[in-house]
C-alpha positions, 0 to 999 in steps of 0.5 A, spaced: 498 295 477 502 294 470 508 290 471 512 295 467 511 300 472 515 296 477 520 293 472 526 298 474 524 297 482 529 292 484 523 287 484 523 279 483 519 277 477 517 270 478 517 270 486 513 271 492 517 276 496 516 278 503 520 283 507 519 283 514 520 288 520 518 290 526 511 291 527 510 291 519 511 287 513 511 288 505 509 283 500 510 283 492 508 278 487 507 278 480 499 276 477 496 274 471 502 271 468 507 277 469 502 282 466 500 285 473 504 286 479 501 286 486 503 289 493 501 288 500 503 293 506 501 290 513 503 294 519 501 294 526 497 301 528 499 305 534 492 308 533 488 301 534 492 300 540 490 306 543 483 305 541 482 311 536 477 309 531 480 312 525 486 307 524 490 304 519 490 311 515 495 312 509 499 317 514 500 311 518 502 307 512 507 311 510 510 312 518 510 305 519 515 304 513 519 310 513 526 308 512 525 301 510 529 298 504 530 300 497 525 296 494 519 298 499 521 305 498 520 305 491 514 300 491 510 304 497 508 310 493 505 306 487 500 303 492 493 305 491 491 309 498 483 308 497 483 300 499 485 298 506 483 292 510 483 292 518 485 286 520 481 282 526 482 276 529 477 271 533 479 265 537 477 258 533 471 255 535 469 247 535 462 247 534 460 248 526 454 243 526 447 244 529 442 240 526 442 240 519 446 247 519 453 247 518 458 252 517 464 253 512 469 258 510 470 264 514 463 263 517 467 258 521 474 260 521 476 267 519 484 267 519 489 272 519 492 272 513 499 270 515 499 263 512 495 265 506 490 259 507 483 263 508 480 261 501 484 254 501 480 252 507 474 254 505 475 250 499 477 244 503 471 245 507 466 244 501 470 238 499 471 234 505 463 235 506 462 233 499 466 227 500 462 225 507 456 226 504 458 222 498 460 216 502 454 216 506 449 216 500 453 210 497 452 206 503 445 208 503 443 207 496 442 214 493 440 221 495 434 219 499 437 214 504 443 219 505 445 219 513 446 227 513 447 226 521 453 222 520 456 226 514 455 232 518 458 229 524 464 226 520 465 233 517 465 236 524 470 231 527 476 233 522 475 240 520 475 244 526 481 241 529 485 242 522 483 250 521 484 251 529 491 249 527 492 254 521 489 260 525 493 259 531 499 258 526 498 264 523 497 268 529 504 265 531 507 267 524 505 274 524 508 275 531 514 272 528 515 276 522 514 283 526 519 282 532 524 287 534 530 287 538 533 281 541 528 276 539 528 279 532 535 277 532 534 270 535 529 269 529 534 271 524 539 266 527 534 260 527 532 262 519 539 263 517 541 256 520 535 252 516 536 249 509 533 253 504 529 247 501 527 245 508 519 245 508 518 241 514 514 247 518 509 247 512 508 240 510 502 239 514 498 244 510 500 242 503 500 235 504 493 231 502 487 234 506 485 229 511 478 226 511 478 223 518 482 225 525 487 219 524 489 222 517 491 229 520 498 230 519 503 231 525 503 239 526 510 242 526 514 242 532 516 250 534 523 252 535 523 256 541 527 263 540 531 262 547 534 256 543 539 261 540 545 263 544 546 270 545 
């Protein structure tokens, strides 16, 4: 939508903002150098849990965010109702290569969206594969001598583990956002206790892309919610 349509709606003009709540969250951020404004509403569908085929409807959308904060109450009516994406999940797989066929992108690792890493992982897959092909080509003196088996094996040695981490972290992040009751209060206490500029939980994602398993950075250490005293 046009940025002018939301400028009076208590928005943040330069930041990505996420409002999290029980079984739902709402995202807002500017696009095209501030010309456009994007909103994303995500909620857990009771119909889906009950096995009803037609789930994720506009009626469920409104019900999920009823009574939420002012920014959501003003932003929700402006959303298009003809576009919705049902979220599905799949366990990570470790085999990406068979013979001379290699998977990359969503074919190898369809993630939930909570880490915002889907497109990035696909780009990294292509770069890592190309780097290993280039290394093998250099060792064997030209494309005619490329050891494709070695290049594909090196690619598969590093990328499935990294993407497994992202997929499982995205699941955990989504669960964390959607907590309710006591566990929600524990989450809030842990987040409030952290420094605003402490990025240690995501350094492993935004650092250099590993080309070998040895280069893969150490994963973050999760803080148990029960570490918070009542």
